[in-house]
DRENMAR-329339 format. One record per residue (C-alpha): residue number from 1; residue in three letters; chain; x, y, z. Coordinates in nm, 3 decimals, always signed. Each point is the difference from the previous one (the first is absolute). Last residue first. Layout:
{seq:NUM, type:ALA, mol:A, px:X, py:Y, pz:Z} .
...
//
This chain:
{seq:95, type:ARG, mol:A, px:+0.485, py:-0.903, pz:-0.110} .
{seq:94, type:TRP, mol:A, px:+0.057, py:+0.337, pz:-0.164} .
{seq:93, type:GLN, mol:A, px:-0.039, py:-0.082, pz:-0.356} .
{seq:92, type:THR, mol:A, px:-0.326, py:-0.151, pz:+0.075} .
{seq:91, type:SER, mol:A, px:-0.156, py:+0.317, pz:+0.114} .
{seq:90, type:HIS, mol:A, px:-0.202, py:+0.073, pz:-0.313} .
{seq:89, type:ASP, mol:A, px:-0.244, py:-0.277, pz:+0.036} .
{seq:88, type:THR, mol:A, px:-0.137, py:-0.035, pz:-0.350} .
{seq:87, type:MET, mol:A, px:-0.382, py:+0.032, pz:-0.062} .
{seq:86, type:SER, mol:A, px:+0.053, py:-0.076, pz:-0.375} .
{seq:85, type:PRO, mol:A, px:-0.170, py:+0.325, pz:-0.104} .
{seq:84, type:ASN, mol:A, px:+0.192, py:+0.211, pz:+0.234} .
{seq:83, type:THR, mol:A, px:-0.052, py:+0.371, pz:-0.064} .
{seq:82, type:ARG, mol:A, px:-0.341, py:-0.018, pz:-0.127} .
{seq:81, type:ARG, mol:A, px:-0.076, py:-0.312, pz:+0.208} .
{seq:80, type:ILE, mol:A, px:+0.092, py:+0.157, pz:+0.332} .
{seq:79, type:LEU, mol:A, px:-0.244, py:+0.292, pz:-0.089} .
{seq:78, type:ALA, mol:A, px:-0.261, py:-0.226, pz:-0.101} .
{seq:77, type:LEU, mol:A, px:+0.058, py:-0.202, pz:+0.328} .
{seq:76, type:LYS, mol:A, px:-0.070, py:+0.335, pz:+0.189} .
{seq:75, type:LYS, mol:A, px:-0.317, py:+0.097, pz:-0.179} .
{seq:74, type:GLU, mol:A, px:-0.133, py:-0.343, pz:+0.065} .
{seq:73, type:ARG, mol:A, px:+0.063, py:+0.022, pz:+0.383} .
{seq:72, type:ARG, mol:A, px:-0.166, py:+0.353, pz:+0.028} .
{seq:71, type:TRP, mol:A, px:+0.191, py:+0.287, pz:+0.077} .
{seq:70, type:ARG, mol:A, px:+0.019, py:+0.197, pz:+0.296} .
{seq:69, type:LYS, mol:A, px:+0.339, py:-0.167, pz:+0.096} .
{seq:68, type:LEU, mol:A, px:+0.132, py:+0.115, pz:-0.307} .
{seq:67, type:GLN, mol:A, px:-0.055, py:+0.384, pz:+0.070} .
{seq:66, type:LYS, mol:A, px:+0.140, py:-0.069, pz:+0.356} .
{seq:65, type:GLU, mol:A, px:+0.328, py:-0.135, pz:-0.161} .
{seq:64, type:ARG, mol:A, px:-0.003, py:+0.264, pz:-0.227} .
{seq:63, type:ALA, mol:A, px:+0.005, py:+0.283, pz:+0.264} .
{seq:62, type:ILE, mol:A, px:+0.264, py:-0.228, pz:+0.218} .
{seq:61, type:ALA, mol:A, px:+0.215, py:+0.000, pz:-0.323} .
{seq:60, type:GLU, mol:A, px:-0.025, py:+0.394, pz:-0.046} .
{seq:59, type:VAL, mol:A, px:+0.109, py:+0.037, pz:+0.357} .
{seq:58, type:ILE, mol:A, px:+0.294, py:-0.261, pz:-0.036} .
{seq:57, type:THR, mol:A, px:+0.148, py:+0.229, pz:-0.255} .
{seq:56, type:PRO, mol:A, px:+0.115, py:-0.016, pz:-0.376} .
{seq:55, type:PHE, mol:A, px:-0.237, py:-0.283, pz:-0.048} .
{seq:54, type:GLU, mol:A, px:+0.052, py:-0.374, pz:-0.138} .
{seq:53, type:GLU, mol:A, px:-0.280, py:-0.240, pz:-0.062} .
{seq:52, type:VAL, mol:A, px:+0.030, py:-0.365, pz:+0.040} .
{seq:51, type:LEU, mol:A, px:-0.212, py:-0.272, pz:-0.092} .
{seq:50, type:LEU, mol:A, px:-0.038, py:-0.365, pz:+0.029} .
{seq:49, type:LEU, mol:A, px:+0.241, py:-0.076, pz:+0.275} .
{seq:48, type:ARG, mol:A, px:-0.113, py:-0.351, pz:+0.132} .
{seq:47, type:ASP, mol:A, px:+0.011, py:-0.052, pz:+0.385} .
{seq:46, type:THR, mol:A, px:-0.338, py:+0.014, pz:+0.098} .
{seq:45, type:GLN, mol:A, px:-0.015, py:-0.274, pz:+0.249} .
{seq:44, type:TYR, mol:A, px:-0.349, py:+0.086, pz:+0.145} .
{seq:43, type:ARG, mol:A, px:+0.085, py:+0.033, pz:+0.349} .
{seq:42, type:CYS, mol:A, px:+0.350, py:+0.128, pz:-0.053} .
{seq:41, type:ALA, mol:A, px:-0.115, py:+0.284, pz:-0.264} .
{seq:40, type:PHE, mol:A, px:-0.306, py:+0.099, pz:+0.260} .
{seq:39, type:SER, mol:A, px:+0.247, py:+0.046, pz:+0.282} .
{seq:38, type:SER, mol:A, px:+0.024, py:-0.172, pz:+0.347} .
{seq:37, type:ARG, mol:A, px:+0.320, py:-0.186, pz:-0.073} .
{seq:36, type:ILE, mol:A, px:+0.189, py:+0.304, pz:-0.127} .
{seq:35, type:ALA, mol:A, px:+0.343, py:-0.182, pz:-0.092} .
{seq:34, type:ARG, mol:A, px:-0.198, py:-0.230, pz:-0.235} .
{seq:33, type:SER, mol:A, px:+0.370, py:-0.065, pz:-0.154} .
{seq:32, type:ARG, mol:A, px:-0.134, py:+0.071, pz:-0.354} .
{seq:31, type:HIS, mol:A, px:-0.183, py:+0.309, pz:+0.138} .
{seq:30, type:GLN, mol:A, px:+0.286, py:+0.136, pz:+0.166} .
{seq:29, type:ALA, mol:A, px:+0.242, py:-0.074, pz:-0.305} .
{seq:28, type:MET, mol:A, px:-0.240, py:+0.182, pz:-0.225} .
{seq:27, type:ARG, mol:A, px:+0.014, py:+0.271, pz:+0.218} .
{seq:26, type:ARG, mol:A, px:+0.371, py:+0.036, pz:-0.008} .
{seq:25, type:VAL, mol:A, px:+0.012, py:-0.031, pz:-0.381} .
{seq:24, type:LEU, mol:A, px:-0.258, py:+0.276, pz:-0.038} .
{seq:23, type:ASP, mol:A, px:+0.147, py:+0.253, pz:+0.239} .
{seq:22, type:SER, mol:A, px:-0.204, py:+0.333, pz:+0.023} .
{seq:21, type:THR, mol:A, px:-0.303, py:-0.193, pz:+0.048} .
{seq:20, type:VAL, mol:A, px:-0.375, py:-0.036, pz:-0.092} .
{seq:19, type:GLY, mol:A, px:-0.237, py:-0.276, pz:+0.016} .
{seq:18, type:ILE, mol:A, px:-0.313, py:-0.146, pz:-0.180} .
{seq:17, type:TYR, mol:A, px:-0.084, py:-0.358, pz:+0.059} .
{seq:16, type:LEU, mol:A, px:-0.220, py:-0.220, pz:-0.217} .
{seq:15, type:ALA, mol:A, px:-0.129, py:-0.348, pz:+0.091} .
{seq:14, type:ARG, mol:A, px:-0.163, py:-0.266, pz:-0.217} .
{seq:13, type:GLU, mol:A, px:+0.289, py:-0.001, pz:-0.235} .
{seq:12, type:ALA, mol:A, px:+0.057, py:-0.360, pz:+0.024} .
{seq:11, type:ARG, mol:A, px:+0.348, py:+0.049, pz:+0.123} .
{seq:10, type:SER, mol:A, px:-0.071, py:+0.314, pz:+0.227} .
{seq:9, type:ALA, mol:A, px:+0.027, py:+0.344, pz:-0.191} .
{seq:8, type:LEU, mol:A, px:+0.225, py:+0.286, pz:+0.091} .
{seq:7, type:ILE, mol:A, px:-0.050, py:+0.343, pz:-0.121} .
{seq:6, type:TYR, mol:A, px:+0.239, py:+0.285, pz:+0.039} .
{seq:5, type:VAL, mol:A, px:+0.033, py:+0.378, pz:+0.033} .
{seq:4, type:PHE, mol:A, px:+0.368, py:+0.136, pz:+0.028} .
{seq:3, type:GLY, mol:A, px:+0.133, py:+0.315, pz:+0.144} .
{seq:2, type:PRO, mol:A, px:+0.317, py:+0.202, pz:-0.088} .
{seq:1, type:MET, mol:A, px:+0.198, py:+0.195, pz:+0.239} .
//
């Protein structure tokens, strides 16, 4: 089963959220509906999908998530801008 690492941002890009999932469409629906009220993503309204990386297995995706979470904010933003220079929300087609 493939795994996905994703980075969400708030509207003003002040908050970044890094997550991992095996079902990206379902997970984005959960973020948008604020289904998990106590989560970081809910509190900071991080619902713009700016980066997605797909991996052959969920184990590999989890390893990448851990790596990204150790990075400084500037490095995360540089990664996002390399692959998504206009900072477009990739999940708009799922709404």
